[in-house]
C-alpha positions in Angstrom: 237.8 263.2 178.5 235.5 262.7 175.7 233.8 266.4 174.2 229.7 266.2 175.6 228.2 267.3 172.1 225.9 270.0 172.0 221.9 268.9 172.0 219.7 269.3 168.9 216.1 270.2 169.3 214.2 270.1 166.2 211.2 272.8 166.2 209.4 274.1 162.9 209.3 277.7 162.1 206.8 279.9 160.2 208.3 281.2 157.3 206.4 284.6 157.2 206.4 285.3 160.9 209.1 283.4 163.0 206.7 281.4 164.6 207.8 278.1 166.0 205.9 274.9 167.5 207.6 271.7 168.6 205.3 270.3 166.3 204.3 271.0 162.5 201.1 272.9 162.2 198.9 273.3 159.2 198.1 277.2 159.9 200.4 279.6 161.7 198.6 280.8 165.3 199.8 283.8 164.7 199.7 285.5 161.3 197.2 283.1 159.7 199.1 281.4 156.8 199.0 278.3 155.3 201.3 275.8 155.2 204.1 278.4 156.1 206.1 275.9 158.7 209.2 273.6 158.1 211.3 272.1 160.0 214.7 272.9 161.4 217.0 272.5 163.8 218.2 274.6 166.9 220.7 273.9 169.2 220.1 274.0 173.0 222.2 276.4 174.7 222.8 276.0 177.9 221.5 278.2 181.2 223.6 280.9 182.4 225.3 280.2 185.5 224.9 282.9 188.5 228.2 283.5 188.1 227.5 284.3 184.1 225.6 287.4 184.3 226.5 291.3 183.4 226.6 293.2 186.9 224.8 296.0 186.3 226.8 299.3 186.5 225.5 303.0 187.3 224.3 305.6 184.0 227.1 307.6 185.0 230.0 304.8 185.0 228.4 303.8 181.4 231.5 303.7 178.7 231.2 306.7 176.7 231.4 306.0 172.7 232.2 308.5 170.4 228.6 309.8 169.5 228.8 312.1 166.4 227.5 310.8 163.2 228.6 310.0 159.7 227.1 312.6 157.6 227.3 310.3 154.2 227.1 313.6 151.9 223.5 312.7 150.6 221.3 315.0 151.8 218.1 313.0 151.6 219.7 310.4 153.2 220.7 311.9 156.3 217.3 314.0 156.3 215.8 310.5 156.8 218.8 309.6 159.2 218.2 312.0 161.4 221.2 313.7 160.5 223.9 311.1 159.9 224.7 307.8 160.6 224.8 307.0 164.7 228.3 304.8 165.8 227.5 301.7 166.2 223.8 301.5 164.8 222.1 299.2 162.6 220.3 299.7 159.2 218.0 297.9 157.6 217.0 299.3 154.1 213.8 297.4 152.2 212.3 298.0 149.2 210.8 295.9 145.6 213.4 294.2 143.0 214.9 296.6 141.4 214.0 299.9 143.2 217.5 300.6 143.7 218.9 299.6 147.2 222.3 298.2 146.0 222.8 301.5 144.1 221.7 303.7 147.1 224.3 301.5 149.5 227.3 302.1 146.6 226.1 305.6 146.7 226.4 306.1 150.4 229.5 303.9 150.8 231.2 305.8 147.9 230.5 309.3 149.4 232.3 308.6 152.7 234.6 306.7 151.1 235.5 309.8 149.3 235.8 311.5 152.9 238.6 309.6 153.0 237.2 306.6 155.6 237.2 303.0 155.1 234.2 300.9 154.4 233.5 298.0 153.3 231.0 296.5 150.7 230.0 292.6 151.6 227.6 291.2 148.5 226.1 287.7 149.1 224.2 288.2 145.9 226.8 289.7 143.0 230.5 288.9 142.3 232.9 291.5 142.5 233.3 292.0 138.2 229.3 292.5 138.6 230.2 294.8 141.2 232.3 297.0 139.7 230.5 297.5 136.9 227.6 299.2 138.6 230.5 301.3 140.3 232.4 302.5 137.0 228.3 303.3 135.9 227.7 305.5 139.2 230.8 306.4 139.4 231.6 305.4 143.2 235.3 303.7 142.5 237.3 304.8 145.5 240.7 303.4 147.1 239.1 303.1 150.4 235.8 301.3 149.2 236.5 297.8 150.1 234.4 294.8 148.6 233.9 291.1 149.8 231.6 288.5 148.3 230.7 286.5 151.4 227.8 285.3 152.8 228.6 283.1 155.8 228.5 285.4 158.4 231.7 284.1 161.0 234.0 285.5 157.8 231.9 288.7 157.8 232.4 289.1 161.1 236.5 288.2 161.0 236.7 290.8 158.1 235.0 293.4 160.2 236.8 293.1 163.7 240.2 293.0 161.4 239.1 296.2 159.6 237.7 298.1 161.7 235.1 300.0 158.9 233.4 303.3 159.1 230.4 301.5 158.2 229.5 298.2 156.9 227.3 297.2 154.7 225.7 293.5 154.0 223.4 293.0 150.7 221.1 291.3 151.4 220.7 290.0 155.0 218.6 287.1 153.2 222.1 285.4 152.0 223.6 285.0 154.7 224.1 281.9 156.7 225.5 280.5 159.6 227.7 277.1 159.8 225.7 276.5 163.4 222.7 276.2 161.8 222.0 273.4 158.9 219.0 275.0 157.5 219.2 277.0 154.3 220.2 281.0 153.7 217.3 282.9 153.6 215.3 280.3 156.1 213.9 282.2 159.2 216.4 280.7 161.5 219.6 282.1 159.0 218.0 285.4 158.9 217.3 285.6 162.7 220.8 284.8 163.6 222.8 286.4 161.3 220.9 289.6 162.0 221.5 288.9 165.6 225.5 288.1 165.1 226.1 291.2 163.0 223.9 293.5 165.6 226.1 292.6 168.6 229.0 293.5 166.3 227.5 296.9 166.0 226.8 297.0 169.4 230.2 296.1 170.9 232.8 297.5 168.3 230.4 300.9 167.5 231.1 299.5 163.9 227.7 300.9 162.2 226.3 298.3 159.9 223.8 298.4 157.3 221.8 296.1 155.7 219.6 294.9 152.5 216.0 293.7 152.7 214.1 292.0 150.4 210.3 292.7 150.4 207.5 290.0 149.8 204.3 290.6 147.6 202.7 292.1 150.1 205.2 294.8 150.3 207.0 294.1 154.2 210.3 292.8 154.8 211.0 288.8 154.3 212.1 287.0 157.0 211.1 287.3 160.5 208.4 289.8 161.8 211.7 290.0 165.1 213.9 291.7 162.5 211.9 295.2 162.2 212.5 295.2 166.1 216.2 293.9 166.4 217.5 297.2 164.0 217.9 300.6 165.5 216.8 301.8 161.7 213.9 300.4 159.4 213.9 302.7 155.6 211.7 302.1 153.1 212.2 302.3 149.1 208.8 303.4 147.6 208.6 303.7 144.0 207.9 301.2 140.7 209.3 301.5 137.4 207.2 303.7 135.7 207.8 306.6 137.6 211.6 308.0 137.9 210.7 308.8 141.3 212.0 307.4 144.5 210.6 307.9 147.8 213.0 306.6 151.0 210.4 306.3 154.0 211.7 306.2 157.6 209.1 303.6 159.2 210.9 303.1 162.2 214.5 305.3 163.7 216.0 305.4 167.4 217.5 308.5 166.6 215.7 310.9 164.6 212.1 311.1 163.6 210.0 308.6 161.9 208.0 310.7 159.5 211.4 312.2 157.4 210.8 311.3 153.0 214.1 311.3 151.0 213.2 312.1 147.4 215.5 310.4 144.7 215.2 310.2 140.8 216.8 307.2 139.2 218.8 308.1 135.7 221.4 306.5 133.6 224.3 307.6 136.2 222.2 306.0 139.6 220.1 307.8 142.2 220.6 311.3 142.1 219.3 314.1 144.9 215.9 315.8 144.7 216.8 318.7 146.8 213.5 320.7 145.8 210.8 318.1 145.2 208.0 320.6 145.2 208.7 321.8 141.6 210.2 318.8 140.7 206.4 316.8 141.6 204.1 320.2 139.8 206.4 320.5 136.7 203.9 318.6 134.6 201.0 319.7 136.1 198.1 320.6 133.9 196.7 324.3 133.8 193.2 325.4 133.8 191.9 321.6 133.7 189.1 320.4 135.7 189.9 318.2 138.5 193.7 319.4 139.4 194.4 321.2 142.8 197.7 321.4 144.5 198.1 320.7 148.3 200.9 321.7 150.7 202.1 318.2 152.6 204.3 318.2 155.7 206.6 315.2 155.1 208.4 315.2 158.4 209.6 318.6 158.9 210.0 319.5 155.4 207.0 321.2 153.0 206.4 319.5 149.6 203.5 320.8 147.5 202.2 318.0 144.8 199.1 317.9 142.7 196.0 315.9 143.7 193.9 314.7 140.7 190.6 313.5 140.5 188.4 311.9 137.6 184.5 312.1 138.0 183.1 309.8 135.0 179.3 308.6 134.8 179.2 304.6 135.1 177.5 302.0 133.4 178.3 299.7 136.3 175.3 299.1 138.8 178.2 299.4 141.7 180.2 302.7 141.0 184.0 302.6 141.6 186.2 304.6 144.5 189.1 304.2 143.3 192.6 305.9 144.8 196.0 306.2 144.1 198.9 307.7 147.2 195.8 308.4 149.3 193.8 306.1 151.5 190.4 304.6 149.8 188.4 304.8 152.4 189.0 308.8 153.3 188.1 309.0 150.1 184.4 307.0 150.0 183.7 309.3 153.1 184.8 312.6 151.5 182.5 311.6 149.0 179.4 310.9 151.6 180.3 314.3 153.1 179.6 315.9 149.5 176.2 314.5 148.8 175.0 314.8 152.1 176.5 318.6 152.9 177.1 320.1 149.7 174.3 318.0 147.3 176.6 317.3 145.3 175.3 313.4 143.2 178.4 311.4 142.6 176.3 308.0 143.7 176.4 306.9 140.1 179.7 308.4 139.1 183.0 306.6 139.0 185.9 308.3 141.0 189.3 307.9 140.6 192.0 309.9 142.9 195.5 310.3 142.2 198.6 311.6 143.7 200.9 312.3 140.8 204.5 311.3 141.0 203.8 308.2 142.7 204.0 310.2 146.2 202.0 308.9 149.0 199.6 311.3 151.2 198.4 310.0 154.8 197.9 313.0 157.0 194.7 314.6 157.2 195.3 318.2 155.6 195.0 316.0 152.1 191.1 316.3 153.0 190.2 319.4 151.2 192.6 319.2 147.8 190.4 315.8 147.0 187.3 317.3 148.3 188.3 320.4 145.5 189.5 318.2 143.0 186.2 315.9 142.9 183.9 318.7 143.2 186.1 320.3 140.3 186.2 317.8 138.0 182.3 316.7 139.0 181.5 320.4 137.9 183.9 320.8 135.0 185.4 323.9 136.6 188.7 324.2 137.0 190.2 325.3 140.6 192.8 328.2 139.7 195.9 327.4 138.5 197.5 329.6 141.4 195.6 328.6 144.4 196.9 326.3 146.8 194.0 324.4 149.4 195.0 322.9 152.9 192.5 321.6 155.9 191.1 318.6 157.3 187.0 317.7 156.7 185.0 316.6 159.1 182.0 314.5 159.3 179.9 317.4 159.7 180.7 319.6 156.5 182.8 321.5 159.0 186.8 322.6 158.0 189.0 322.0 160.5 193.0 323.3 161.3 195.9 321.3 160.4 199.3 322.1 161.7 202.8 323.6 160.3 200.8 325.8 158.2 203.2 328.8 158.5 205.5 326.5 156.8 203.2 325.7 154.2 202.3 329.1 153.3 206.3 329.8 153.0 206.9 327.0 150.9 203.7 328.2 148.7 204.5 331.8 148.7 208.1 330.3 147.1 206.8 328.8 144.4 204.8 331.7 143.1 201.4 330.8 144.2 198.7 334.1 145.3 196.5 332.4 146.9 195.9 329.9 149.8 192.5 328.2 151.0 192.4 327.3 154.8 190.5 326.5 157.9 189.3 330.0 158.9 190.7 329.0 162.3 194.3 328.8 160.8 193.4 332.1 158.7 193.0 334.3 161.6 195.7 333.8 163.4 198.2 333.8 159.9 196.6 336.8 158.0 199.8 339.6 159.0 202.4 337.0 158.1 202.7 336.3 153.9 202.2 338.3 151.6 199.8 335.6 150.0 196.0 336.3 149.9 194.7 334.1 152.7 191.2 332.6 152.8 189.7 330.8 155.6 186.5 328.6 155.4 184.2 326.9 157.9 182.6 324.6 156.0 182.9 322.5 152.5 180.2 325.0 151.3 182.3 328.2 152.2 185.2 326.5 150.2 183.2 325.7 147.0 181.7 329.3 146.8 185.2 331.2 147.0 187.1 328.3 144.8 184.3 328.1 141.6 181.6 331.2 142.4 184.4 334.2 142.2 184.6 335.8 138.8 187.3 334.9 137.0 189.4 338.3 137.5 189.7 337.7 141.2 191.8 334.2 140.8 
């Protein structure tokens, strides 16, 4: 009896977002990209019969698995993962080329292997010789760390079922392919189906999987947009070649907070954890220089002191420039307008440049008061006292609004030896007795400027 061949359906897929259509389109109706559709072939799956569905179980009858997290030994990585790797979870790590994704994966695998746990590293981009050279440089050689250079997702699953590793790492998801699909590795179909099969492996066998993903020139993960929705955790590596620091930021985490960051420094021996980022970010801060102010920012559950720098300079162009690095440019323009309207400062004819030193990005409203003080300091050519930190949200009426987690910010500033903390008045009234710091409260930006720039230097 002849076996009936599986029907092949021709579809067209957008290479940017994964949108599918039965015919070719010049512009994707989902993401708006032009000329992004390619022809693909997808086998039609037979519809499930009534006897094929999975019978629902009571939640009390659901099977229990070992939910103990695998601690990697890298505190900064464990922090962003929510305390370690959850069994059966799928982690996606994205970042620019050369940012350190493969190095981080090798550090993580080596740390787990040194504790006696078997781990498997699958690479579709490098040879075994290349990976061993990097492992020697990182001091990551370990007998429990197994390596395979493979790009077939079927072979990777077979290896994992036989070995049952504590962690499976795949570098990268864009190099995998399945024999069931004729499209090239890296295409939307291959990336989606490969990720789906590894996700099924992780959930069925309770094996955690770490995937490395490439990013596009816009900074988003390459491949179908659904990829980020499929996995449990998405981590982004931020930084560039001009900075030694790398920020590992959680974008999605089903098992922990999405506000945590991990700080690493790229050195010759690989990625080194920065356990005290406040001291590192302030190590080269110039003292008594106009345009520089220290801000205690909350990154997840950890306060970090960073330096906010501003440069206000007269312009010869018809339109003044407003440039922000590490902060929201729209927020900078808004605060410039507030300074002009509520404090009478003339910023219209000046180019304004703002920078968060160290390559870190801050999005919280508490940055507002730091930006205000840095801008005013640069314009007036008056330095903010070196032992002062500022923190608060600024409203359109020029009012200073309260921010959260002020106790933790105060403790961090006190630990690093600062003497004064300038904050919203409503915060200072509740916290006056909790710290040895001099807590100064202000209700408007005019009060802030009076406190910072008009007091005698002996009180600074």
